[in-house]
VMD Tcl script that builds the backbone (N, CA, C; Angstrom):
set m [mol new atoms 267]
animate dup $m
set s [atomselect $m all]
$s set {name element resname resid chain x y z} {
  {N N UNK 1 A -20.184 104.437 -69.663}
  {CA C UNK 1 A -19.678 104.244 -68.315}
  {C C UNK 1 A -18.689 105.368 -68.005}
  {N N UNK 2 A -18.946 106.113 -66.986}
  {CA C UNK 2 A -18.087 107.240 -66.662}
  {C C UNK 2 A -17.104 106.867 -65.565}
  {N N UNK 3 A -15.964 107.491 -65.626}
  {CA C UNK 3 A -14.944 107.256 -64.601}
  {C C UNK 3 A -15.266 108.127 -63.397}
  {N N UNK 4 A -15.292 107.525 -62.240}
  {CA C UNK 4 A -15.544 108.284 -61.016}
  {C C UNK 4 A -14.333 108.184 -60.122}
  {N N UNK 5 A -14.127 109.201 -59.364}
  {CA C UNK 5 A -13.012 109.227 -58.433}
  {C C UNK 5 A -13.447 108.603 -57.116}
  {N N UNK 6 A -12.671 107.649 -56.659}
  {CA C UNK 6 A -12.953 107.011 -55.378}
  {C C UNK 6 A -12.365 107.874 -54.265}
  {N N UNK 7 A -13.091 108.074 -53.186}
  {CA C UNK 7 A -12.542 108.861 -52.077}
  {C C UNK 7 A -11.320 108.168 -51.486}
  {N N UNK 8 A -10.393 108.969 -51.049}
  {CA C UNK 8 A -9.173 108.424 -50.461}
  {C C UNK 8 A -9.487 107.714 -49.150}
  {N N UNK 9 A -9.020 106.487 -49.047}
  {CA C UNK 9 A -9.247 105.742 -47.811}
  {C C UNK 9 A -8.097 105.924 -46.836}
  {N N UNK 10 A -6.984 106.498 -47.310}
  {CA C UNK 10 A -5.842 106.710 -46.418}
  {C C UNK 10 A -6.220 107.604 -45.247}
  {N N UNK 11 A -6.900 108.685 -45.534}
  {CA C UNK 11 A -7.294 109.626 -44.481}
  {C C UNK 11 A -8.261 108.963 -43.505}
  {N N UNK 12 A -9.223 108.231 -44.032}
  {CA C UNK 12 A -10.185 107.531 -43.174}
  {C C UNK 12 A -9.482 106.493 -42.316}
  {N N UNK 13 A -8.515 105.774 -42.903}
  {CA C UNK 13 A -7.766 104.777 -42.138}
  {C C UNK 13 A -6.958 105.428 -41.026}
  {N N UNK 14 A -6.332 106.571 -41.322}
  {CA C UNK 14 A -5.540 107.272 -40.308}
  {C C UNK 14 A -6.434 107.753 -39.173}
  {N N UNK 15 A -7.593 108.298 -39.519}
  {CA C UNK 15 A -8.519 108.763 -38.484}
  {C C UNK 15 A -9.033 107.589 -37.662}
  {N N UNK 16 A -9.287 106.477 -38.327}
  {CA C UNK 16 A -9.766 105.288 -37.640}
  {C C UNK 16 A -8.704 104.772 -36.676}
  {N N UNK 17 A -7.446 104.736 -37.112}
  {CA C UNK 17 A -6.357 104.278 -36.259}
  {C C UNK 17 A -6.184 105.211 -35.072}
  {N N UNK 18 A -6.255 106.522 -35.313}
  {CA C UNK 18 A -6.146 107.484 -34.219}
  {C C UNK 18 A -7.276 107.288 -33.216}
  {N N UNK 19 A -8.461 107.044 -33.710}
  {CA C UNK 19 A -9.617 106.822 -32.846}
  {C C UNK 19 A -9.438 105.551 -32.018}
  {N N UNK 20 A -8.953 104.500 -32.640}
  {CA C UNK 20 A -8.717 103.236 -31.934}
  {C C UNK 20 A -7.641 103.415 -30.869}
  {N N UNK 21 A -6.582 104.122 -31.242}
  {CA C UNK 21 A -5.488 104.353 -30.301}
  {C C UNK 21 A -5.973 105.161 -29.100}
  {N N UNK 22 A -6.757 106.194 -29.353}
  {CA C UNK 22 A -7.280 107.022 -28.269}
  {C C UNK 22 A -8.231 106.224 -27.385}
  {N N UNK 23 A -9.069 105.395 -27.993}
  {CA C UNK 23 A -10.009 104.565 -27.229}
  {C C UNK 23 A -9.249 103.600 -26.320}
  {N N UNK 24 A -8.209 102.967 -26.849}
  {CA C UNK 24 A -7.415 102.034 -26.053}
  {C C UNK 24 A -6.666 102.770 -24.945}
  {N N UNK 25 A -6.060 103.897 -25.279}
  {CA C UNK 25 A -5.296 104.665 -24.283}
  {C C UNK 25 A -6.195 105.131 -23.144}
  {N N UNK 26 A -7.365 105.623 -23.463}
  {CA C UNK 26 A -8.312 106.068 -22.435}
  {C C UNK 26 A -8.742 104.914 -21.543}
  {N N UNK 27 A -9.027 103.777 -22.152}
  {CA C UNK 27 A -9.429 102.589 -21.393}
  {C C UNK 27 A -8.310 102.167 -20.432}
  {N N UNK 28 A -7.080 102.108 -20.931}
  {CA C UNK 28 A -5.953 101.675 -20.100}
  {C C UNK 28 A -5.676 102.664 -18.973}
  {N N UNK 29 A -5.749 103.956 -19.282}
  {CA C UNK 29 A -5.521 104.981 -18.254}
  {C C UNK 29 A -6.559 104.858 -17.142}
  {N N UNK 30 A -7.816 104.692 -17.517}
  {CA C UNK 30 A -8.894 104.574 -16.534}
  {C C UNK 30 A -8.744 103.307 -15.694}
  {N N UNK 31 A -8.473 102.178 -16.344}
  {CA C UNK 31 A -8.336 100.911 -15.616}
  {C C UNK 31 A -7.128 100.945 -14.680}
  {N N UNK 32 A -6.010 101.484 -15.144}
  {CA C UNK 32 A -4.812 101.550 -14.308}
  {C C UNK 32 A -5.049 102.450 -13.104}
  {N N UNK 33 A -5.702 103.569 -13.312}
  {CA C UNK 33 A -5.999 104.490 -12.215}
  {C C UNK 33 A -6.919 103.842 -11.193}
  {N N UNK 34 A -7.936 103.132 -11.667}
  {CA C UNK 34 A -8.909 102.496 -10.775}
  {C C UNK 34 A -8.373 101.241 -10.098}
  {N N UNK 35 A -7.330 100.644 -10.653}
  {CA C UNK 35 A -6.771 99.410 -10.097}
  {C C UNK 35 A -5.503 99.666 -9.288}
  {N N UNK 36 A -5.410 100.796 -8.642}
  {CA C UNK 36 A -4.280 101.075 -7.769}
  {C C UNK 36 A -3.053 101.606 -8.471}
  {N N UNK 37 A -3.193 102.095 -9.684}
  {CA C UNK 37 A -2.068 102.719 -10.365}
  {C C UNK 37 A -1.415 101.883 -11.434}
  {N N UNK 38 A -1.676 100.560 -11.448}
  {CA C UNK 38 A -1.096 99.745 -12.505}
  {C C UNK 38 A -2.038 98.621 -12.910}
  {N N UNK 39 A -1.791 98.100 -14.102}
  {CA C UNK 39 A -2.661 97.098 -14.695}
  {C C UNK 39 A -1.803 96.120 -15.480}
  {N N UNK 40 A -2.070 94.842 -15.323}
  {CA C UNK 40 A -1.434 93.799 -16.118}
  {C C UNK 40 A -2.528 93.132 -16.933}
  {N N UNK 41 A -2.289 92.899 -18.218}
  {CA C UNK 41 A -3.329 92.279 -19.038}
  {C C UNK 41 A -2.738 91.626 -20.275}
  {N N UNK 42 A -3.517 90.729 -20.851}
  {CA C UNK 42 A -3.237 90.154 -22.160}
  {C C UNK 42 A -4.302 90.689 -23.105}
  {N N UNK 43 A -3.895 90.994 -24.302}
  {CA C UNK 43 A -4.789 91.621 -25.278}
  {C C UNK 43 A -6.086 90.857 -25.474}
  {N N UNK 44 A -6.004 89.547 -25.504}
  {CA C UNK 44 A -7.210 88.756 -25.782}
  {C C UNK 44 A -8.266 88.903 -24.692}
  {N N UNK 45 A -7.864 89.296 -23.495}
  {CA C UNK 45 A -8.821 89.419 -22.396}
  {C C UNK 45 A -9.522 90.777 -22.334}
  {N N UNK 46 A -8.997 91.777 -23.043}
  {CA C UNK 46 A -9.663 93.089 -23.052}
  {C C UNK 46 A -10.231 93.435 -24.425}
  {N N UNK 47 A -10.027 92.579 -25.397}
  {CA C UNK 47 A -10.429 92.867 -26.779}
  {C C UNK 47 A -11.898 93.257 -26.891}
  {N N UNK 48 A -12.777 92.506 -26.250}
  {CA C UNK 48 A -14.210 92.811 -26.338}
  {C C UNK 48 A -14.548 94.138 -25.666}
  {N N UNK 49 A -13.856 94.454 -24.581}
  {CA C UNK 49 A -14.154 95.683 -23.842}
  {C C UNK 49 A -13.797 96.943 -24.626}
  {N N UNK 50 A -12.775 96.855 -25.467}
  {CA C UNK 50 A -12.354 98.027 -26.247}
  {C C UNK 50 A -12.744 97.908 -27.719}
  {N N UNK 51 A -13.458 96.848 -28.055}
  {CA C UNK 51 A -13.946 96.628 -29.418}
  {C C UNK 51 A -12.811 96.638 -30.443}
  {N N UNK 52 A -11.726 95.936 -30.108}
  {CA C UNK 52 A -10.583 95.775 -30.997}
  {C C UNK 52 A -10.166 94.314 -30.984}
  {N N UNK 53 A -9.476 93.883 -32.020}
  {CA C UNK 53 A -8.964 92.519 -32.029}
  {C C UNK 53 A -7.675 92.473 -31.209}
  {N N UNK 54 A -7.301 91.299 -30.692}
  {CA C UNK 54 A -6.031 91.196 -29.966}
  {C C UNK 54 A -4.842 91.651 -30.816}
  {N N UNK 55 A -4.891 91.375 -32.110}
  {CA C UNK 55 A -3.812 91.795 -33.006}
  {C C UNK 55 A -3.741 93.322 -33.094}
  {N N UNK 56 A -4.894 93.977 -33.200}
  {CA C UNK 56 A -4.925 95.446 -33.233}
  {C C UNK 56 A -4.386 96.019 -31.928}
  {N N UNK 57 A -4.775 95.420 -30.807}
  {CA C UNK 57 A -4.305 95.896 -29.504}
  {C C UNK 57 A -2.793 95.781 -29.423}
  {N N UNK 58 A -2.244 94.646 -29.842}
  {CA C UNK 58 A -0.791 94.457 -29.814}
  {C C UNK 58 A -0.061 95.516 -30.620}
  {N N UNK 59 A -0.556 95.806 -31.816}
  {CA C UNK 59 A 0.073 96.821 -32.661}
  {C C UNK 59 A -0.035 98.206 -32.030}
  {N N UNK 60 A -1.182 98.509 -31.456}
  {CA C UNK 60 A -1.368 99.814 -30.822}
  {C C UNK 60 A -0.533 99.947 -29.550}
  {N N UNK 61 A -0.347 98.860 -28.818}
  {CA C UNK 61 A 0.454 98.916 -27.591}
  {C C UNK 61 A 1.897 99.296 -27.901}
  {N N UNK 62 A 2.427 98.784 -29.007}
  {CA C UNK 62 A 3.788 99.142 -29.410}
  {C C UNK 62 A 3.866 100.646 -29.679}
  {N N UNK 63 A 2.851 101.198 -30.345}
  {CA C UNK 63 A 2.816 102.642 -30.591}
  {C C UNK 63 A 2.678 103.424 -29.290}
  {N N UNK 64 A 1.785 102.964 -28.410}
  {CA C UNK 64 A 1.556 103.670 -27.144}
  {C C UNK 64 A 2.796 103.653 -26.260}
  {N N UNK 65 A 3.559 102.584 -26.334}
  {CA C UNK 65 A 4.781 102.479 -25.529}
  {C C UNK 65 A 5.715 103.654 -25.814}
  {N N UNK 66 A 5.754 104.079 -27.069}
  {CA C UNK 66 A 6.647 105.166 -27.465}
  {C C UNK 66 A 6.006 106.549 -27.418}
  {N N UNK 67 A 4.674 106.618 -27.502}
  {CA C UNK 67 A 4.048 107.928 -27.673}
  {C C UNK 67 A 3.215 108.428 -26.495}
  {N N UNK 68 A 2.688 107.545 -25.682}
  {CA C UNK 68 A 1.783 107.977 -24.606}
  {C C UNK 68 A 2.553 108.673 -23.493}
  {N N UNK 69 A 2.003 109.792 -23.026}
  {CA C UNK 69 A 2.640 110.521 -21.928}
  {C C UNK 69 A 1.855 110.381 -20.627}
  {N N UNK 70 A 0.607 109.947 -20.720}
  {CA C UNK 70 A -0.224 109.831 -19.522}
  {C C UNK 70 A -0.228 108.428 -18.930}
  {N N UNK 71 A 0.373 107.468 -19.637}
  {CA C UNK 71 A 0.538 106.109 -19.114}
  {C C UNK 71 A 1.925 105.609 -19.486}
  {N N UNK 72 A 2.442 104.705 -18.673}
  {CA C UNK 72 A 3.701 104.038 -18.985}
  {C C UNK 72 A 3.372 102.618 -19.398}
  {N N UNK 73 A 3.884 102.195 -20.537}
  {CA C UNK 73 A 3.590 100.878 -21.090}
  {C C UNK 73 A 4.869 100.059 -21.118}
  {N N UNK 74 A 4.776 98.829 -20.634}
  {CA C UNK 74 A 5.929 97.930 -20.616}
  {C C UNK 74 A 5.487 96.550 -21.075}
  {N N UNK 75 A 6.264 95.965 -21.967}
  {CA C UNK 75 A 6.031 94.591 -22.371}
  {C C UNK 75 A 6.554 93.738 -21.227}
  {N N UNK 76 A 5.652 93.104 -20.495}
  {CA C UNK 76 A 6.011 92.479 -19.231}
  {C C UNK 76 A 6.541 91.064 -19.392}
  {N N UNK 77 A 5.809 90.204 -20.070}
  {CA C UNK 77 A 6.275 88.829 -20.277}
  {C C UNK 77 A 5.587 88.229 -21.484}
  {N N UNK 78 A 6.127 87.121 -21.936}
  {CA C UNK 78 A 5.519 86.411 -23.051}
  {C C UNK 78 A 5.473 84.936 -22.708}
  {N N UNK 79 A 4.291 84.414 -22.528}
  {CA C UNK 79 A 4.122 82.971 -22.332}
  {C C UNK 79 A 3.329 82.466 -23.527}
  {N N UNK 80 A 2.030 82.410 -23.424}
  {CA C UNK 80 A 1.215 82.032 -24.580}
  {C C UNK 80 A 0.803 83.270 -25.369}
  {N N UNK 81 A 0.938 84.419 -24.770}
  {CA C UNK 81 A 0.665 85.712 -25.414}
  {C C UNK 81 A 1.348 86.785 -24.573}
  {N N UNK 82 A 1.576 87.929 -25.160}
  {CA C UNK 82 A 2.257 89.005 -24.440}
  {C C UNK 82 A 1.398 89.521 -23.296}
  {N N UNK 83 A 2.025 89.659 -22.135}
  {CA C UNK 83 A 1.389 90.336 -21.008}
  {C C UNK 83 A 1.952 91.749 -20.978}
  {N N UNK 84 A 1.069 92.714 -20.913}
  {CA C UNK 84 A 1.459 94.117 -20.865}
  {C C UNK 84 A 1.251 94.661 -19.462}
  {N N UNK 85 A 2.142 95.553 -19.064}
  {CA C UNK 85 A 2.004 96.264 -17.796}
  {C C UNK 85 A 1.790 97.731 -18.135}
  {N N UNK 86 A 0.752 98.310 -17.572}
  {CA C UNK 86 A 0.445 99.723 -17.796}
  {C C UNK 86 A 0.352 100.398 -16.444}
  {N N UNK 87 A 1.040 101.517 -16.320}
  {CA C UNK 87 A 1.016 102.296 -15.082}
  {C C UNK 87 A 0.569 103.710 -15.410}
  {N N UNK 88 A -0.320 104.231 -14.595}
  {CA C UNK 88 A -0.748 105.619 -14.772}
  {C C UNK 88 A 0.425 106.528 -14.447}
  {N N UNK 89 A 0.722 107.473 -15.338}
  {CA C UNK 89 A 1.874 108.359 -15.139}
  {C C UNK 89 A 1.505 109.535 -14.258}
}
mol reanalyze $m
mol bondsrecalc $m
mol representation Tube
mol addrep $m
């Protein structure tokens, strides 16, 4: 039995996260632009459209709030789930 080196999954995970973040950011920018400049949503209602889980969307929204320059992200309210407000910059 020979020892084989397993490919690093860190790089693949980082690329996957970047891809997910870009997919979500593009979707939000397009929807906000088409909906009069702003969009209100809960993660669970857009999850299927962006092919992400609500939990993934929530984590990515926190990142986008600090890093996105083409959209403005605001945590709007929390009732049964967080409502996010996105405005095209």
